[in-house]
Backbone as a ProteinNet text record, in pm:
[ID]
protein_1_A
[PRIMARY]
XXXXXXXXXXXXXXXXXXXXXXXXXXXXXXXXXXXXXXXXXXXXXXXXXXXXXXXXXXXXXXXXXXXXXXXXXXXXXXXXXXXXXXXXXXXXXXXXXXXXXXXXXXXXXXXXXXXXXXXXXXXXXXXXXXXXXXX
[TERTIARY]
20162.3	20273.6	20371.5	20384.4	20475.6	20423.6	20286.9	20235.9	20268.2	20263.8	20293.3	20440.3	20523.1	20666.8	20693.3	20622.1	20637.7	20584.3	20476.9	20419.6	20512.6	20568	20662.2	20785.7	20832.3	20950.2	20919.8	20804.3	20764.5	20753.7	20696.4	20682.2	20818.2	20907.6	21042.3	21118.2	21098.6	21161	21104.8	20972.5	20908.6	20958.9	20968.3	21014.6	21162.8	21240.8	21381.9	21393.9	21308.9	21310.7	21269	21168.3	21123.6	21234.5	21306.2	21416.3	21528.4	21555.3	21656.8	21614.8	21484.5	21436.1	21448.3	21412.1	21421.1	21567.2	21656.4	21798.8	21852	21808.7	21849.7	21798.4	21673	21617.7	21691.3	21724.7	21798	21935.7	22000.6	22130.9	22118.5	22014.2	21992.3	21967.5	21884.1	21856.7	21984.7	22063.5	22189.5	22283.6	22287.4	22372.5	22324.7	22192.1	22138.1	22169.9	22152.9	22184.1	22332.6	22416.7	22560.8	22592.9	22527.3	22549.1	22502.5	22386.3	22337.2	22431.6	22478.1	22571.1	22700.8	22749.2	22871.4	22851.1	22735.1	22705.5	22696.3	22634.1	22623.4	22762.1	22844.5	22981.8	23059.7	23042.9	23112	23065.6	22934.4	22883.3	22943.9	22951.6	23010.3	23158	23227.8	23370.1	23387.1	23301	23308	23279.1	23181.5	23149.4	23266	23328.2	23442.4	23560.9	23580.8	23687.9	23660.3	23533.9	23498.4	23523.2	23485.6	23511.2	23661.2	23737.5	23882.6	23942.5	23891.8	23940.3	23908.7	23787.7	23750.7	23840.2	23862.3	23948.4	24091	24140.3	24275.6	24285.2	24183.5	24183.1	24178.4	24097.8	24090	24224.5	24287.4	24418.4	24521.6	24523	24617	24592.6	24466.7	24432.2	24480.6	24458.5	24502	24654.4	24722.3	24868.9	24918.5	24854.4	24894.2	24869.5	24755.4	24726.3	24826.2	24859.7	24955.2	25093.6	25130	25258.3	25258.9	25146.8	25136.7	25145.4	25075.4	25078.5	25218.8	25286.2	25421.7	25514.1	25502.7	25585.8	25556.4	25428.6	25390.3	25448.2	25437.4	25491.4	25642.9	25709.2	25854.4	25893.1	25817.1	25845.3	25824.2	25715.3	25689.1	25798.1	25843.3	25949.8	26078.9	26107.6	26229.2	26219.9	26102.5	26084.8	26099.1	26043.2	26055.4	26200.8	26271.4	26413.2	26494.7	26464.2	26534.8	26509	26383.8	26352.9	26421	26425.7	26496.7	26645.6	26703.3	26844.7	26869.3	26779.5	26794.7	26782.3	26686.7	26669.5	26791.4	26840.8	26959	27079.7	27092.8	27202.2	27190.4	27069.1	27045.3	27079.9	27035.2	27067.6	27217.5	27282.6	27428.1	27500.7	27456.3	27518.5	27497.3	27377.3	27350	27437.3	27450.4	27534.2	27680.5	27725.2	27863.3	27886.7	27790.9	27804.1	27805.3	27722.2	27719.8	27852.2	27903.3	28032.1	28144.7	28140.8	28242.6	28237.9	28118.2	28107.1	28152.6	28126.6	28173.4	28325.3	28387.7	28533	28597	28540	28601.4	28569	28452.1	28414.9	28403.5	28421.2	28408	28264.2	28237.3	28102.9	28014.6	28074.2	27995.6	27954.7	27832	27780.6	27819.6	27858.9	27904	27787.6	27677.8	27563.9	27461.3	27405.5	27312.2	27174.7	27106.8	26970.8	26870.2	26911.5	26817.9	26797.7	26880.6	26868	26756.3	26690.4	26586.9	26647.4	26759.3	26829.3	26977.1	27026.5	27162.1	27270	27249.7	27352.6	27365.8	27257.1	27258.9	27282.4	27275.4	27298.9	27169	27177.4	27060	26981.8	26853.1	26769.9	26729	26698.1	26666.7	26758.6	26777.1	26874.6	26821.6	26704.7	26645.1	26708.7	26778.3	26833.7	26980.5	27039.6	27182	27202.1	27322	27354.1	27356	27301.2	27299.9	27206.8	27109	27016.8	26924.7	26909.5	26824.2	26899.5	27029.2	27111.2	27123.6	27100.3	27119.3	27235.9	27313	27431.7	27412.5
5539.3	5486.2	5415.4	5469.2	5395.8	5256.1	5243	5107.5	5016.1	5068.6	4988.6	4950.2	5045.1	5016.1	4915.7	4934.4	4840.5	4702.6	4699.8	4573.8	4506.5	4585.6	4531.5	4481.7	4561.8	4523.3	4397	4387	4266.7	4145.8	4167.3	4057.3	4010.7	4105.4	4066.8	3995.9	4042.9	3974.1	3832.9	3822	3691.4	3598.4	3648	3564.5	3530	3624.8	3596	3487.6	3495.2	3394.9	3259	3258.6	3135.2	3076.9	3163.3	3117.9	3059.3	3123.6	3070.7	2934.3	2922.2	2792.6	2686.8	2724.5	2631.3	2593.3	2691.8	2666	2576.1	2603.6	2521.9	2379	2364	2230.7	2159.7	2234.4	2176.4	2129.8	2211.6	2172.5	2048.4	2044.5	1928.4	1802.6	1817.8	1703.3	1657	1754	1720	1649.2	1700	1636.9	1494.8	1475.7	1341.3	1248.6	1300.9	1220.7	1184.3	1282.1	1255.6	1150	1160.3	1063.5	924.9	918.3	790.5	732.6	819.8	774.7	725.4	796.5	755.1	621.5	605.6	479.9	365.5	392	290	255.2	354.1	330.1	248.4	280.1	205.3	59.7	36.8	-99.8	-173.8	-105.6	-168.3	-199.4	-107.2	-128.2	-245	-250.9	-361.8	-494.7	-496.2	-619.3	-660.3	-563	-592.7	-643.4	-584.6	-632.1	-775.4	-804	-940.4	-1038.2	-1000.1	-1085.6	-1105.1	-998.1	-1008.5	-1099.3	-1090	-1177	-1323.1	-1348.4	-1486.3	-1536.8	-1453.4	-1493.2	-1518	-1432.9	-1449.2	-1578	-1606.4	-1729.5	-1852.6	-1845.9	-1956.3	-1977.3	-1869.1	-1877.3	-1936.1	-1888.7	-1942.7	-2091.2	-2131.4	-2272.4	-2356.7	-2307.8	-2383	-2389.1	-2283.3	-2283.8	-2387	-2391.5	-2488.6	-2630.8	-2655	-2788.1	-2828.1	-2735	-2768.5	-2794.5	-2723	-2748.5	-2887.1	-2926	-3059.1	-3166.5	-3145.7	-3242.1	-3252.5	-3138.6	-3138.5	-3216.3	-3194.4	-3267.4	-3416.7	-3452.3	-3593.6	-3656.3	-3587.6	-3640	-3653.3	-3557.3	-3565.2	-3685.2	-3709.7	-3824.7	-3954.5	-3962.3	-4081.3	-4101.9	-3994.4	-4004.4	-4051.6	-4000.8	-4042.2	-4189.3	-4233.6	-4374.5	-4463.3	-4420.7	-4498.2	-4504.5	-4392.8	-4390.9	-4481.1	-4478.5	-4564.6	-4711	-4746.1	-4886.1	-4928.6	-4838.8	-4870.9	-4890.2	-4805.4	-4820.9	-4952.9	-4990.2	-5116.1	-5233.6	-5228	-5334.8	-5344.6	-5229	-5226.1	-5283.1	-5245.9	-5297.3	-5448.8	-5497	-5640.3	-5715.8	-5663.1	-5726.7	-5724.7	-5615.8	-5606.4	-5707.5	-5722.9	-5820.6	-5962.1	-5992.1	-6124.8	-6152	-6052.7	-6068.7	-6085.6	-6010.9	-6024.2	-6162.7	-6213.7	-6347	-6452.3	-6435.8	-6531.1	-6530.6	-6412	-6403.1	-6461.1	-6436.6	-6489.5	-6642.5	-6700.5	-6846.3	-6904	-6834.6	-6881.9	-6877.4	-6773.2	-6762.6	-6871.5	-6899.3	-6994.5	-7139.4	-7168.9	-7308.1	-7348.3	-7260.3	-7293.6	-7284.7	-7335.9	-7323.3	-7439.8	-7549.8	-7666.2	-7656.4	-7680	-7676.3	-7804.8	-7798.6	-7916.2	-8003.4	-7946.9	-8024.2	-8034.1	-8147.6	-8171.6	-8115.3	-8062.1	-8012.4	-8126.9	-8244.4	-8354.2	-8426.6	-8400.7	-8467.8	-8402	-8480.1	-8424.1	-8337.9	-8381.8	-8307.3	-8309.1	-8208.3	-8209.9	-8230.3	-8184.2	-8196.6	-8341.1	-8417	-8552.5	-8657.8	-8622.2	-8719.5	-8773.5	-8881.8	-8941.7	-9020.2	-9000.5	-9071.4	-9207.7	-9217.9	-9347.4	-9369.6	-9489.2	-9520.4	-9509.8	-9451.6	-9447.9	-9344.7	-9246.8	-9140.4	-9163.2	-9276.8	-9298.9	-9366.5	-9359.2	-9425.7	-9576.6	-9645.8	-9790.8	-9841.3	-9762.3	-9807.4	-9915.9	-9920.2	-10022.9	-10154	-10152.1	-10270.2	-10352.2	-10478.7	-10563.3	-10657.3	-10681	-10764	-10897.8
23311.5	23245.4	23337.9	23454.8	23543.5	23571.8	23572.5	23595.6	23479.1	23363.7	23245.6	23247.6	23279.5	23285.2	23394.6	23505.9	23616.4	23576.8	23504.9	23459.8	23359.2	23268.6	23169.2	23242.1	23340	23417.6	23497.9	23557	23632.6	23541.7	23424.7	23329.9	23282	23256.1	23210.6	23322.3	23448.3	23561.8	23576.1	23560.1	23570.4	23460.8	23337.2	23225.9	23243.8	23300.1	23325.9	23432.1	23534.9	23640.3	23582.6	23495.1	23432.7	23344	23274.8	23190.2	23275.5	23392.5	23484.4	23536.3	23570.8	23618.6	23508.4	23386.8	23274.6	23249	23256.4	23235.9	23346.9	23469.1	23582.5	23566.6	23525.7	23503.5	23389.9	23285.3	23173.1	23219.2	23304.5	23357.6	23444.9	23527	23613.8	23529.2	23425.2	23338.6	23267	23220.9	23153	23250.6	23375.5	23476.3	23505.4	23513.9	23537.3	23419.6	23298.3	23180.2	23176.6	23212.5	23216.3	23322.1	23437.1	23543.9	23499.9	23433.6	23384.2	23278.7	23189	23084.7	23148.5	23249.7	23317.8	23389.6	23452.7	23521.4	23420.7	23307.1	23203.4	23148.7	23128.9	23081.5	23184.2	23311.2	23416.5	23417.6	23396.5	23389.1	23270.3	23155.6	23037.1	23060.1	23121.9	23151.1	23247.4	23349.6	23444.9	23375.6	23285.2	23211.9	23122	23055.5	22970.6	23052.9	23171.7	23259.5	23304.1	23335.4	23377.1	23262.7	23140.7	23025.5	23004.1	23019.8	23003.8	23111.4	23234.6	23342.4	23312.4	23262.6	23227.7	23114.9	23014.9	22902.9	22951.4	23039.9	23094.3	23175.1	23256	23336	23245	23140.1	23044.9	22975.7	22937	22872.6	22967.9	23091.9	23190.9	23213	23217.7	23236.6	23118.5	22997.1	22879.6	22871.2	22912.5	22914.6	23015.1	23131.9	23233.7	23184.2	23119.2	23067.1	22959	22870.2	22764.8	22822.9	22930	22994.9	23058.6	23121.3	23180.4	23072.1	22960	22850.7	22791.7	22780.8	22727.6	22819.9	22949.6	23045.7	23039.6	23028.8	23020.3	22894.7	22781.2	22656.6	22662.8	22726.5	22740.9	22826.2	22933.6	23018.6	22941.5	22863.7	22783.7	22679.2	22615.8	22515.9	22581.3	22699	22770.1	22808.5	22856.6	22892.7	22770	22657.6	22533.7	22488.4	22497.9	22459.5	22552.1	22681.2	22775.9	22746.8	22716	22685.5	22555.2	22456.4	22332	22357	22440.5	22474.9	22546.2	22638.5	22710.3	22613.5	22523.4	22424.6	22333.9	22289.4	22204.2	22278.5	22405.6	22487.8	22504.1	22528.5	22545.4	22417.3	22302.7	22175.3	22148	22182.2	22165.4	22251.7	22376.3	22465.6	22413.4	22363.4	22308.7	22185.6	22099.1	21979.5	22019.3	22117.2	22163.7	22223.5	22299.4	22356.8	22246.9	22145.5	22034.1	21959.6	21932	21861.8	21945.9	22074.1	22165.1	22165.3	22170.3	22169.9	22036.7	21926.4	21796.5	21788	21842.4	21840.2	21924.6	22036.5	22129.1	22094.7	22045.3	22026	21880.1	21791.1	21651	21607	21487.4	21433.3	21474.4	21529.4	21566.5	21711.9	21735.1	21870.7	21942	22068.1	22141	22185.1	22211.2	22258	22145.8	22129	22020	22054.8	21955	21973.8	21969.3	21916.6	21904.5	22037.4	22134.1	22263.2	22343.2	22422.3	22507.7	22616.6	22670.6	22773.9	22736.4	22668.8	22614.6	22720.8	22842.3	22943.3	22992.8	22993.1	23047.1	22940.3	22816.5	22710.7	22656.6	22580.9	22519.4	22621.9	22623.7	22719.2	22666.8	22541.3	22482.9	22364	22327.9	22224.9	22085.2	22063.7	21930.5	21839.5	21894.6	21812	21777.8	21814.2	21789.8	21654.9	21606.3	21480.8	21505.5	21420.7	21430.4	21535.5	21573.5	21675	21623	21496.5	21439.2	21412.3	21431.5	21401.7	21531.1	21522.4	21639.2	21616.3	21714.2	21703.4	21770
[MASK]
+++++++++++++++++++++++++++++++++++++++++++++++++++++++++++++++++++++++++++++++++++++++++++++++++++++++++++++++++++++++++++++++++++++++

């Protein structure tokens, strides 16, 4: 009987040792799976960070481009406004000069438009009154 008890005790020790080995292997496998899962999660996180960095860089680039376009449009608008002001000023000066000449000289122009050179007078006698009359 002691051999049987010893055999039962040996068998139970052997099965306990086998269970410990199985438990240890299960723990090792679980640890490996956890490590693999953690590594996979880290890869996914790194990929998401890379995508976020690319998106952020794209956004920054588009913001910079829109700021440049806005500045360009503002400069063009300012140049257009300046040219309109200059044109308006030029037209105002011309109108003021015309009104001034009308006030000072009346409504009749002193120099004829029919002359070829108004400052020098008539070049040929064909445009004068009575040019067709001979005496």
